[in-house]
C-alpha positions as CSV (number, residue, x, y, z in Angstrom):
1,X,-197.6,-110.1,85.9
2,X,-195.3,-113.2,86.6
3,X,-196.2,-116.1,88.9
4,X,-193.0,-117.7,88.8
5,X,-192.3,-118.2,92.1
6,X,-195.8,-118.7,93.7
7,X,-195.3,-122.5,93.6
8,X,-198.8,-124.7,94.7
9,X,-197.6,-128.0,95.9
10,X,-199.8,-130.7,94.4
11,X,-198.5,-133.8,96.2
12,X,-195.9,-135.4,98.4
13,X,-195.2,-139.2,96.9
14,X,-192.4,-141.9,97.4
15,X,-190.1,-142.2,94.6
16,X,-187.4,-145.0,94.8
17,X,-186.5,-144.4,98.5
18,X,-186.8,-140.5,98.2
19,X,-189.6,-137.8,98.7
20,X,-191.2,-136.3,95.2
21,X,-192.6,-133.1,95.8
22,X,-194.9,-132.1,93.1
23,X,-195.9,-128.7,92.3
24,X,-196.9,-125.9,90.0
25,X,-197.1,-122.3,89.0
26,X,-198.7,-120.3,86.5
27,X,-196.9,-119.9,83.1
28,X,-195.7,-116.2,82.3
29,X,-195.1,-116.7,78.7
30,X,-197.8,-116.1,76.5
31,X,-199.9,-119.0,75.1
32,X,-199.7,-118.1,71.7
33,X,-195.7,-117.6,71.7
34,X,-195.7,-121.3,72.0
35,X,-197.4,-122.7,69.5
36,X,-198.0,-122.0,66.0
37,X,-201.5,-122.9,65.7
38,X,-204.1,-121.0,63.6
39,X,-205.4,-117.5,65.3
40,X,-208.9,-118.8,66.1
41,X,-207.5,-121.8,67.9
42,X,-205.4,-119.9,70.2
43,X,-207.9,-117.4,70.6
44,X,-210.1,-120.3,72.0
45,X,-207.4,-121.9,74.2
46,X,-206.6,-118.5,75.9
47,X,-210.3,-118.1,76.6
48,X,-210.2,-121.3,78.2
49,X,-207.2,-120.9,80.2
50,X,-208.7,-117.4,81.4
51,X,-211.8,-119.0,82.6
52,X,-210.0,-121.7,84.5
53,X,-211.2,-124.6,82.2
54,X,-207.5,-125.1,80.9
55,X,-204.2,-125.0,83.1
56,X,-201.4,-122.8,81.5
57,X,-198.4,-123.9,84.0
58,X,-194.9,-124.7,84.6
59,X,-194.5,-128.0,86.7
60,X,-191.4,-128.8,89.1
61,X,-190.7,-132.1,91.1
62,X,-188.1,-131.7,93.7
63,X,-186.5,-135.1,95.2
64,X,-186.1,-135.0,98.9
65,X,-183.6,-137.0,101.0
66,X,-184.7,-136.0,104.5
67,X,-184.8,-132.2,104.6
68,X,-182.4,-131.9,101.6
69,X,-183.7,-131.7,98.1
70,X,-181.1,-133.4,96.1
71,X,-182.6,-133.3,92.5
72,X,-185.3,-131.5,90.8
73,X,-186.9,-130.9,87.2
74,X,-189.1,-128.2,85.7
75,X,-191.0,-128.3,82.7
76,X,-192.8,-125.7,81.5
77,X,-195.4,-124.8,78.7
78,X,-197.8,-127.6,79.9
79,X,-201.4,-127.1,79.0
80,X,-203.8,-129.2,80.9
81,X,-207.1,-129.7,81.6
82,X,-206.8,-130.8,85.4
83,X,-204.1,-131.1,88.0
84,X,-204.7,-135.0,87.9
85,X,-203.7,-135.1,84.2
86,X,-200.3,-133.2,85.3
87,X,-199.9,-135.9,87.7
88,X,-200.8,-138.7,85.5
89,X,-199.0,-137.4,82.3
90,X,-196.1,-135.7,83.3
91,X,-195.0,-136.8,86.9
92,X,-193.1,-139.9,85.8
93,X,-190.9,-138.1,83.4
94,X,-189.9,-135.4,86.1
95,X,-189.8,-137.8,88.3
96,X,-187.1,-139.5,86.4
97,X,-185.1,-136.4,85.2
98,X,-185.1,-135.7,89.0
99,X,-183.7,-138.9,90.0
100,X,-180.9,-138.4,87.4
101,X,-179.9,-135.1,89.4
102,X,-180.5,-137.0,92.4
103,X,-178.0,-139.6,91.1
104,X,-175.4,-137.0,90.2
105,X,-175.9,-135.5,93.9
106,X,-175.3,-138.4,95.3
107,X,-172.1,-139.8,93.4
108,X,-170.6,-136.3,94.0
109,X,-171.3,-136.4,97.9
110,X,-170.9,-140.2,98.4
111,X,-167.5,-140.2,100.1
112,X,-168.3,-137.3,102.3
113,X,-171.9,-139.2,103.1
114,X,-169.9,-142.4,104.3
115,X,-167.1,-140.6,106.1
116,X,-166.6,-141.0,109.7
117,X,-166.7,-137.5,110.3
118,X,-170.1,-136.9,108.8
119,X,-171.4,-140.4,110.8
120,X,-169.7,-139.2,114.1
121,X,-171.8,-136.3,114.0
122,X,-175.1,-138.1,114.0
């Protein structure tokens, strides 16, 4: 079963003048397909994931300008003990990657955003 589209919002935080929405969903690729570890170690990790002691997830950050998503970043294959660990360890990198995309979006659209036609409609 795939949970890929069942995103759970963790938090919405300010990031460089934008709103950063952190969310996660459960990873649907088997844990053992991502690590070249001993069978015993993989079995222990799978047991902990299935018991709920570890999270095997995909994380996403979306950057919003108002109600418009202008950048996002997704990282899969994350194994953490808590969602707080996700925020502490992975949020900065995900935000930076999404911000790079947001800058590209802005550079592509800045002439329109600064145009008389756009600003007259506000």
